[in-house]
C-alpha positions as CSV (number, residue, x, y, z in Angstrom):
1,X,-36.2,13.8,-51.1
2,X,-32.7,14.5,-52.1
3,X,-30.9,13.5,-55.3
4,X,-28.6,11.4,-53.2
5,X,-31.4,9.2,-51.9
6,X,-31.0,5.5,-52.6
7,X,-33.5,2.7,-52.6
8,X,-33.4,0.9,-49.3
9,X,-34.6,-2.4,-50.7
10,X,-33.0,-4.7,-53.2
11,X,-34.5,-6.9,-55.9
12,X,-34.0,-10.2,-54.1
13,X,-34.2,-10.7,-50.4
14,X,-31.5,-12.2,-48.3
15,X,-32.1,-15.8,-46.9
16,X,-33.7,-15.3,-43.5
17,X,-33.1,-17.7,-40.6
18,X,-35.2,-16.4,-37.8
19,X,-32.9,-17.8,-35.1
20,X,-29.6,-16.7,-36.5
21,X,-29.3,-14.3,-33.6
22,X,-29.2,-17.2,-31.1
23,X,-26.2,-18.7,-32.9
24,X,-24.5,-15.3,-32.9
25,X,-25.1,-14.9,-29.2
26,X,-24.0,-18.4,-28.2
27,X,-20.9,-18.6,-30.4
28,X,-19.9,-15.1,-29.6
29,X,-20.3,-15.8,-25.8
30,X,-18.2,-18.9,-26.1
31,X,-15.4,-17.1,-27.9
32,X,-15.6,-14.2,-25.4
33,X,-15.3,-16.6,-22.4
34,X,-12.5,-18.5,-23.9
35,X,-10.7,-15.3,-24.7
36,X,-11.2,-14.1,-21.2
37,X,-9.7,-17.3,-19.7
38,X,-6.7,-17.2,-22.0
39,X,-6.1,-13.5,-21.3
40,X,-6.3,-14.1,-17.6
41,X,-4.0,-17.2,-17.7
42,X,-1.4,-15.7,-20.1
43,X,-1.6,-12.1,-18.8
44,X,-1.0,-11.1,-22.5
45,X,-1.9,-7.5,-22.9
46,X,-2.3,-7.9,-26.6
47,X,-5.5,-9.9,-26.0
48,X,-7.2,-7.2,-23.9
49,X,-8.6,-5.2,-26.9
50,X,-10.1,-8.4,-28.3
51,X,-11.7,-9.1,-24.9
52,X,-13.1,-5.6,-24.7
53,X,-14.5,-5.5,-28.2
54,X,-16.1,-9.0,-28.1
55,X,-17.8,-8.3,-24.8
56,X,-19.0,-4.8,-25.8
57,X,-20.2,-5.6,-29.3
58,X,-21.7,-9.0,-28.8
59,X,-25.2,-8.2,-27.5
60,X,-25.7,-5.0,-29.7
61,X,-24.8,-7.0,-32.8
62,X,-27.0,-9.8,-31.7
63,X,-29.9,-7.4,-31.4
64,X,-29.3,-6.0,-34.8
65,X,-29.3,-9.5,-36.3
66,X,-32.5,-10.3,-34.4
67,X,-34.2,-7.2,-35.9
68,X,-33.0,-8.0,-39.4
69,X,-34.4,-11.6,-39.2
70,X,-37.9,-10.4,-38.4
71,X,-40.6,-10.9,-41.1
72,X,-40.3,-8.4,-43.9
73,X,-36.9,-6.9,-42.8
74,X,-34.8,-9.1,-45.1
75,X,-34.5,-6.5,-47.9
76,X,-32.9,-3.6,-46.0
77,X,-29.7,-2.3,-47.4
78,X,-26.7,-3.8,-45.7
79,X,-24.6,-0.7,-46.6
80,X,-26.9,1.7,-44.8
81,X,-27.3,-0.6,-41.8
82,X,-23.6,-0.9,-41.4
83,X,-23.2,2.9,-41.8
84,X,-26.0,3.4,-39.2
85,X,-24.1,1.2,-36.7
86,X,-20.8,3.0,-37.3
87,X,-22.3,6.4,-37.1
88,X,-24.1,5.6,-33.9
89,X,-20.9,4.3,-32.3
90,X,-18.4,6.9,-33.6
91,X,-20.1,10.2,-34.3
92,X,-22.9,9.6,-31.8
93,X,-20.7,8.8,-28.8
94,X,-18.0,11.4,-29.6
95,X,-20.4,14.3,-30.2
96,X,-22.6,13.4,-27.2
97,X,-19.5,13.3,-25.0
98,X,-18.2,16.6,-26.3
99,X,-21.5,18.4,-25.6
100,X,-21.9,16.8,-22.2
101,X,-18.3,17.8,-21.2
102,X,-19.0,21.5,-21.7
103,X,-22.7,21.7,-20.8
104,X,-23.3,19.4,-17.9
105,X,-20.9,20.9,-15.2
106,X,-23.2,24.0,-15.1
107,X,-26.5,22.3,-15.9
108,X,-29.3,21.6,-13.4
109,X,-30.9,18.2,-13.7
110,X,-27.9,16.4,-14.9
111,X,-29.6,13.2,-15.9
112,X,-32.3,15.0,-17.8
113,X,-29.7,16.8,-19.9
114,X,-27.8,13.5,-20.5
115,X,-30.9,11.9,-21.8
116,X,-31.7,15.0,-24.0
117,X,-28.2,15.3,-25.4
118,X,-27.7,11.6,-26.2
119,X,-31.2,11.0,-27.6
120,X,-30.9,14.2,-29.7
121,X,-27.6,13.1,-31.1
122,X,-28.9,9.7,-32.1
123,X,-32.1,11.2,-33.5
124,X,-30.0,13.4,-35.8
125,X,-28.1,10.4,-37.1
126,X,-31.4,8.5,-37.7
127,X,-32.7,11.5,-39.6
128,X,-29.5,11.6,-41.7
129,X,-29.9,7.9,-42.6
130,X,-33.7,8.4,-43.3
131,X,-33.0,11.1,-45.8
132,X,-30.8,8.8,-47.8
133,X,-33.3,6.0,-48.2
134,X,-36.6,6.1,-50.0
135,X,-38.7,3.5,-48.2
136,X,-40.6,4.9,-45.3
137,X,-42.0,1.8,-43.7
138,X,-42.2,2.4,-39.9
139,X,-40.8,-1.0,-39.1
140,X,-37.8,-0.2,-41.2
141,X,-37.4,3.0,-39.2
142,X,-37.4,0.9,-36.0
143,X,-34.6,-1.3,-37.4
144,X,-32.5,1.6,-38.5
145,X,-33.0,3.3,-35.2
146,X,-32.1,0.1,-33.3
147,X,-29.0,-0.2,-35.4
148,X,-27.9,3.4,-34.5
149,X,-28.6,2.7,-30.9
150,X,-26.7,-0.6,-31.0
151,X,-23.7,1.2,-32.4
152,X,-23.9,3.8,-29.6
153,X,-24.3,1.1,-26.9
154,X,-21.4,-1.0,-28.3
155,X,-18.8,1.8,-28.5
156,X,-20.0,3.3,-25.1
157,X,-19.6,-0.1,-23.4
158,X,-16.1,-0.5,-24.9
159,X,-15.3,2.9,-23.3
160,X,-16.6,1.8,-19.9
161,X,-14.6,-1.5,-20.2
162,X,-11.4,0.4,-21.0
163,X,-12.1,2.7,-18.0
164,X,-12.5,-0.3,-15.7
165,X,-9.1,-1.6,-17.0
166,X,-7.4,1.6,-16.3
167,X,-8.8,2.0,-12.8
168,X,-8.1,-1.6,-11.8
169,X,-4.7,-2.3,-13.4
170,X,-3.3,-3.7,-10.2
171,X,-6.5,-5.3,-9.0
172,X,-7.8,-8.2,-11.2
173,X,-8.2,-6.1,-14.4
174,X,-9.7,-8.9,-16.5
175,X,-12.3,-9.6,-13.8
176,X,-13.3,-6.0,-13.7
177,X,-13.6,-5.8,-17.4
178,X,-15.9,-8.9,-17.4
179,X,-18.1,-7.5,-14.6
180,X,-18.5,-4.2,-16.5
181,X,-19.3,-5.9,-19.8
182,X,-21.7,-8.4,-18.3
183,X,-23.7,-5.7,-16.6
184,X,-23.9,-3.6,-19.7
185,X,-24.6,-6.6,-21.9
186,X,-27.6,-7.6,-19.9
187,X,-29.0,-4.1,-20.0
188,X,-28.1,-3.2,-23.6
189,X,-31.3,-4.4,-25.3
190,X,-33.4,-2.2,-23.0
191,X,-31.5,1.1,-23.3
192,X,-30.1,2.9,-26.3
193,X,-31.4,0.2,-28.7
194,X,-34.9,0.4,-27.4
195,X,-35.1,4.2,-27.2
196,X,-33.7,4.9,-30.7
197,X,-35.8,2.1,-32.3
198,X,-38.9,3.9,-31.0
199,X,-37.7,7.2,-32.5
200,X,-36.9,5.6,-35.8
201,X,-40.4,4.0,-36.1
202,X,-42.1,7.2,-35.1
203,X,-40.0,9.2,-37.6
204,X,-40.8,6.9,-40.5
205,X,-44.5,6.7,-39.5
206,X,-44.7,10.5,-39.5
207,X,-43.4,10.8,-43.1
208,X,-45.7,12.2,-45.8
209,X,-47.1,9.9,-48.5
210,X,-44.5,11.2,-50.9
211,X,-41.8,10.2,-48.4
212,X,-40.8,13.6,-47.1
213,X,-40.1,13.7,-43.4
214,X,-42.3,15.8,-41.1
215,X,-43.0,16.5,-37.4
216,X,-46.2,15.2,-36.0
217,X,-47.5,15.2,-32.4
218,X,-46.9,11.4,-32.2
219,X,-43.3,12.0,-33.1
220,X,-43.0,14.8,-30.5
221,X,-44.6,12.7,-27.7
222,X,-42.3,9.8,-28.6
223,X,-39.3,12.0,-28.3
224,X,-40.4,13.2,-24.9
225,X,-41.1,9.7,-23.8
226,X,-37.7,8.3,-24.7
227,X,-35.9,11.2,-23.2
228,X,-37.9,10.6,-20.0
229,X,-37.1,6.9,-20.0
230,X,-33.4,7.7,-20.5
231,X,-33.3,10.2,-17.7
232,X,-35.1,7.9,-15.3
233,X,-32.7,5.1,-16.3
234,X,-29.7,7.2,-15.6
235,X,-31.0,8.5,-12.3
236,X,-32.1,5.1,-11.0
237,X,-28.7,4.6,-9.3
238,X,-29.1,7.9,-7.4
239,X,-32.7,7.2,-6.5
240,X,-31.7,3.7,-5.3
241,X,-29.3,5.3,-2.9
242,X,-31.9,7.8,-1.6
243,X,-34.5,5.0,-1.2
244,X,-32.0,2.7,0.6
245,X,-31.1,5.5,3.0
246,X,-34.8,6.1,3.7
247,X,-35.6,2.5,4.2
248,X,-32.7,2.0,6.6
249,X,-33.6,4.9,8.8
250,X,-31.2,7.5,7.5
251,X,-34.0,9.9,6.5
252,X,-35.9,10.5,3.3
253,X,-34.7,13.0,0.8
254,X,-37.1,13.6,-2.0
255,X,-35.1,15.2,-4.7
256,X,-33.9,14.7,-8.3
257,X,-30.4,13.3,-7.6
258,X,-27.5,14.8,-9.5
259,X,-25.0,12.6,-7.9
260,X,-24.2,8.9,-8.0
261,X,-22.1,8.6,-4.8
262,X,-22.8,7.4,-1.3
263,X,-22.4,9.9,1.5
264,X,-20.4,7.9,4.0
265,X,-19.6,4.2,3.7
266,X,-22.6,1.8,3.3
267,X,-22.6,-1.4,5.2
268,X,-23.5,-4.9,3.9
269,X,-27.2,-4.5,4.6
270,X,-27.3,-1.1,2.9
271,X,-25.7,-2.6,-0.2
272,X,-28.1,-5.6,-0.3
273,X,-31.1,-3.2,-0.1
274,X,-29.5,-0.9,-2.7
275,X,-29.0,-3.7,-5.2
276,X,-32.6,-4.9,-4.8
277,X,-34.0,-1.4,-5.2
278,X,-31.7,-0.5,-8.1
279,X,-32.6,-3.7,-9.9
280,X,-36.3,-3.1,-9.4
281,X,-36.1,0.4,-10.8
282,X,-34.2,-0.8,-13.9
283,X,-36.7,-3.7,-14.4
284,X,-39.6,-1.3,-14.3
285,X,-37.9,1.0,-16.8
286,X,-36.9,-1.9,-19.1
287,X,-40.4,-3.4,-19.0
288,X,-42.0,-0.1,-20.0
289,X,-39.5,0.4,-22.9
290,X,-39.8,-3.2,-24.2
291,X,-43.6,-3.2,-24.0
292,X,-43.6,0.1,-25.9
293,X,-41.4,-1.4,-28.6
294,X,-43.5,-4.6,-28.8
295,X,-46.7,-2.7,-29.2
296,X,-45.3,-0.2,-31.8
297,X,-43.9,-3.0,-33.9
298,X,-47.1,-5.0,-34.0
299,X,-49.1,-1.8,-34.5
300,X,-47.0,-0.9,-37.5
301,X,-47.2,-4.5,-38.8
302,X,-51.0,-4.4,-38.6
303,X,-51.1,-1.0,-40.5
304,X,-48.8,-2.4,-43.2
305,X,-51.1,-5.5,-43.6
306,X,-54.2,-3.3,-43.8
307,X,-52.6,-1.2,-46.5
308,X,-51.5,-4.2,-48.5
309,X,-55.0,-5.7,-48.2
310,X,-56.6,-2.4,-49.4
311,X,-54.2,-2.2,-52.3
312,X,-55.0,-5.8,-53.3
313,X,-58.7,-5.0,-53.2
314,X,-58.2,-1.9,-55.3
315,X,-56.2,-3.8,-57.9
316,X,-58.5,-6.8,-58.1
317,X,-60.9,-5.4,-60.9
318,X,-57.9,-4.5,-63.0
319,X,-56.4,-8.0,-62.5
320,X,-59.7,-9.8,-63.3
321,X,-60.7,-7.6,-66.2
322,X,-63.8,-5.4,-66.6
323,X,-67.2,-6.7,-65.7
324,X,-69.0,-7.3,-69.0
325,X,-72.4,-6.5,-67.5
326,X,-71.1,-3.1,-66.3
327,X,-70.1,-2.0,-69.8
328,X,-73.3,-2.9,-71.7
329,X,-75.5,-0.4,-70.0
330,X,-79.1,-1.0,-68.8
331,X,-80.9,-4.0,-70.2
332,X,-83.6,-3.4,-72.9
333,X,-85.1,-6.8,-72.7
334,X,-88.8,-7.1,-71.9
């Protein structure tokens, strides 16, 4: 470990209220809705940044609060958690966008490359944070990973909301911002937050007993799995178009789509079928990711409980004192 490494835990834990995340979500949603109404009624452009930031950051921050209020996660350093969020949203989004801009126009399998680039970027940030802390509990790694992913998701959503504003300045801009943010808010827990949490947990679980990071087959397979989930998520839109066209008699085209545009103008029936297929593909992807996170979290929790139990058993003789019979040697009584 480096000389700059700091302890990730503190002497006293923070007060933990397991349902704080519910209050964050409810109150944040109320403020966001009120802000949207006031912005639409007053047409005050000054309020637009507040609307965008509230809608983009609400669910990611709620998920971070949810992770921090789980059992045993009340002692993580707030400084490094905040840095993880900011790094994921600033360095992560900017670097990934830079690489995608110069690499994707000539790349085959666009969505595979997007998944690889963005997951690699976030993984490097998680590794950076991991090298600065000394505790290597896998569940802590999942929390740090989720925080990096939440920052990435929040800043990326803000960018999409701003893009919606620019593209629809003359056509209900506030409504388009809300639609964009609602769609991304609903999906946020199952995308970047899930994928990076899985990597963080696997990274910490792979560390050596002395805390040094290392690469294991489990870590490699986890990386391949999250890149695949990301690529499948991004290509769901294109596949939904291809499946819709096949179902509606336009012919089947079995290919890995590199486009997200309709050829021609879909009618109402096409759009209904498309929405059903697209939602189904995302639900399947989200279910796989959420189930994976759930199983990993409880697996790591069970391992931690087993280690604590083993340590308690090993320390029991020391705590109770030596066995007097064990120190007197064999009995010489007849």
